LUMLUM-735766 format. One record per residue (C-alpha): x, y, z; residue in one letter. Coordinates in steps of 0.05 Angstrom, whole numbers, plus 32768, in hexadecimal, padded with zeros to 4 digits. Layout:
XYZA...
This chain:
75A889E27D6EM758C8A207D4CE75C68A487D6BL75FB8A167D52V75E18A167D0DI75E68A657D0BK762A8A6B7D27E76468A327CFCT76258A537CBBL763E8A9A7CCEE76858A7E7CD7K76808A587C94L76678A9B7C70L769F8AC37C92E76D88A8D7C7DI76BA8A907C36M76BD8AE17C37G76708AE57C2CI76568B237C48S760F8B1B7C6AF75E18B447C92T75C38B0A7CB8G75B18AC37CC4V756F8AA97CDEK75658A647CF4V75218A477CFDG74FF89FF7D07K74D689EC7CCBE74C889A47CECT74E089807D28P751A89677D02S7523899F7CCEA754289E47CD1F753B8A1C7CA1Y75718A4E7C9FV756A8A907C7AE75AB8ABB7C65I759D8B047C5AQ75D28B227C2ET75DF8B537BFDE76068B217BD4S75CB8AF37BC6S75DD8AE27B80N76228ACF7B93L76078AA37BCCL75D08A837BA0I75FD8A757B67G75E78A567B24W75A58A307B2FH75B38A2F7B7BG75F28A097B76E761B8A337BA8T75E18A387BDBI75DA89EB7BD6N762589E47BE1A76238A107C1AI75EB89E77C35Q761289A97C2EH765089C57C50L762689DC7C8BL760689987C91K764B89777C91C766389A77CC5L762A899D7CF2L762789547CF0W766A89547D0FR765889807D47Q761389707D5EG75E289397D76P75AD89477D45E75D889287D0DK759B89197CDFH757A895E7CE3A756989787C9FQ758189BE7C95I756689EA7C5AI75948A287C4DV75718A5E7C25D758D8AA37C10V75588ADC7C0DD751F8AAE7C01G75398A8C7BC4Y75278A457BD3K74E28A587BEFK74D28A777BAFR74ED8A3B7B87Q74C58A0E7BB4E74858A357BABE74938A347B5CS749D89E77B5BV745E89DD7B84L74368A047B58R744E89DD7B1CL7442899C7B3DA73FC89B77B4CQ73EC89C67B06R740B89827AF0K73E1895D7B20A739E897F7B09E73B1896F7AC3F73C189267AD2A737A89247AF7I735689467ABFA7379891D7A85S738288DC7AAAQ73CB88E07A8DQ740B88D57AB6V743589167ABFQ747C891B7ACDT74A089547AEEL74E7896D7ADDP751D89527B03P7529896E7B4AM754F89637B88N753789377BC0P751F89707BEFY74ED898E7BB9F74D789447BA3R74BF89397BEBR749D897F7BF0K7477896C7BB0V746389287BC6H744889427C0BM7426897A7BE9H740189547BB6L73F4891B7BE3A73D089497C14E73AC896F7BDEK739889387BABY73A088F87BD7E736388D27BB6D737088E87B71K73BD88DF7B63I73F888B67B75V744088D07B73T747F88AE7B6BE74CA88BE7B60S74EC889E7B21V7530889F7B04G757488A87B21V759688E37B44E75A0891A7B2EP756789117AF8Q753A88F27B2AR74EF89087B19Q74AF89087B36L747488E67B11R742C88F77B1FI73F988BB7B0EM73AF88C57B13P7389888F7B3BK
């Protein structure tokens, strides 16, 4: 599957006229792939608040779902580590909010985020503070937020 992902993304980038120096595909979990695009045009590929890279990720998923047996595989497309840095930042914020919720015994709400980041935060906080807090997603997309509640 990694080779199919790599070749499909490279072809998509070529059709778009985007220059790139490489595409690396790795497994993040048994059903999730992490795809890293190396390019000199990272700002162009990332776009405003990651909109362009999210659109490329969506297109890639649509193209792959038509081709392969792993129709439900999760695919994360990143450009020069942009999403990894963003993920680390969101997890740091969530951790600070969780610690404040525990100390103050007050509910804390994180800003709206996409389902991928909400899931990462749920898992991270559940692992780190399993006996001290409970998390839940509230609201409606695209304004869905994560709420952190002390036990």
